[in-house]
N, C-alpha and C positions, 0 to 999 in steps of 0.2 A: 504494500500500500504506500502511495506517496501523496503529497499534498494536493496534486492535481486531481486525485481520485475522490476527494472529500465530497464534493457536491453530488457526484454520481452515486456514492454510497448512501447518502441521505435519501436520495430519490428511491434507491433500491429498497431501503428500509420501509418506506411508506407503502411500496407495492407489495413487499414480502410479508409485512406484519401489519395489515390495515387495522386490525382490532386494537393493537397497542398504539399505533400512530394516532388513532382517533382519541386515545387517552393522553396523548402528548408524550408517550414513552418512546423516544428514539434519540440517537446521538445528535448533537448539534455540532457545527464546525469546530468550535473551541475544544470539544471533547476529543474528536478524532485527531486534531492537531497535537493535542497533549499526549495521546496514545502513541502516535508516531514519534514524538519527541522522546518519550520515556522508554519505549520498548519497540523499536521499529520491526525487529524480527517477528514479534508476536502478532503483527497486523498484516493480514494476508488477503489478497483479492484473487478471484477467478475471472479471467477475461475471455470473451469470445468475440473475435474481430475487434471492434473498438468499444465494445460494450462490457461493463462490469456485470457479471451474472451471479456472482457470489462473493461473500466476504466473511472474514473470521477475525474476531478481536479477542486478545488474551493478555494476561499479565502474570507475573510470578508472585506468589505469596507463600507464607507458612501459616497453616491453620493450627491453632493450639487450643484444646486437643484436636487431633487431626480430623475428627468427624463432628466438629463443633457446629451447632445450629447457627445459621447466619442468614442475612438478607443480601440480595443482589447489591443494594446501595452500600451496605457496610463493606462488602468485599471489594467492590469496584471503586471505593473511595469517592462516592458522589459523582460517578461517571467520569471522573478525571484521572482514574487509576492512581490516586494518591497512595494507595497501599502497595503499589508495585515495589517489590524488594528483589533486586538482582541476586541476593544471597539466599533467597527462599528455596524451598524444596519442591514446590508444586506449581504446575502451570494451571491457571484458572481460566476456563472458557467463559468469557463474558458474553459473547454472542456469535452465532453462525447464521447467515441468511443466504438463501438462494432465490433467484427470480422465479416467480410462479410459472413462467413460460419455459423455464429450463430445468424443471424438477424431474426427478427419476432418470437423470442422465449420469449420475455418479459424481456430480459436482460437490455435494456436501461430503461424500465419502473422501474425495480428494482433499478437501479442506481439513477434515478430521485426520487424514493420514499426514498432512503437512504439519499439523499440531503434534502428532505422535513423533514424527521425525525431529521436530524442534525439541521436544522434551528429552528425547534420547541424546541428541547432539549436545544439549546443555547439561546432561547428567542429572536431570530432575527425577524425583521418585515416582511421580504420578501426574495425571491430569484429572482435575475434578471440575464439576459444573453443576449448576442448578438447572434442570431441564423442565420445560413446559409440559404440562399434561393437557394437551390441546383439546381433547374431547371430554374432559372431566365434567364440564358444565352440563353435558347432556345426561350424565349419570349421577350427579351429586345428590339428588333426592333419595336415591336408593342405595348408594355406596359411599363409604368413607374413602378418602384418598388412598389409603393403604390397600383396601379391598379392590379398588379400581386397578391399582398397579398389579396386584396378584392376578386379576383377570386378564390384563394385558399380557403378562408373562406367560399365561396359559393359552394365549391366542384366542381368548373368548371375546375380547373387545379390540376393535381397530384403533390404534393410537399411533399417529404418524411419527411423533417425535421420539417417544421412549422406545418403540419397537426398532427404529433406526439406530438408536444409541446402543441398544442391547446387541443388535447384529454387528455393530462396529467394535465389540469387545469391551464395552463399559458394563459395570455391574451396578445394580441399584443398591444404595445403602439405606436411605430412609427418606421420609417426607419432610420437606422444609415448609412450615406454615409462614404466611405473610412474607413471602420471598420477593415478589415483585407485583406491581399493579397489573393484573392480567385477567380480564373478564372471562376468558376461555378456561383458564386453569383455576379460577376463583382464588387467585393469589398464591396457590400452592406451587411447589416445585419438587422434582425428584433430585436428591443428592446422588450424583453418579460419579463413578471413579474408574479410571483405567490405570493400571500399574505398569510402569516401564519395566519390561522383562530384562533389560540390560543394567538396571540400577545396581550400583555397588555402594553400600553404606560404609563410608570410611570411618564413621564414628564408633563402630562396634567391631 
């Protein structure tokens, strides 16, 4: 990602996440500039011809304890990545988006793989993120978030985000309440984790 991409990424966000954009939840130019400034390697775009069709934003943190409950705002330092710590042990996935016209073509998988490659290259222990449970709003009257996730894992409910993350080697840890303002997920998120298979812990 570079500075010339910023306006295109903001347009992409509005198209990719219309529900959240309607609530004012999307990056502003000052946020993306700060991300590039703080951690350029963690900001990745997918291009097709001259169009940006996907993007991924991440930062490095240490969560203590490692499965601590948190909100998106806390971990992303108010969208400015104030919490980015080059000495941290964890790559945190702040956002991944793909253009609706270019979905199911493997773009998100490529962005996830680029993140995994980065975590391995930097010697980080893992990647974690809070994932949306996009279809939860349709089942909330009859299911708790954890029961919803269990049904998704058993392939009894179609859930585009979590199913994709599980296929990409992430595991579900727990539910995060009040994670982000999101009418589809009713503000819940899944705490997901991918462990770096090459990680060597030099402290032990």
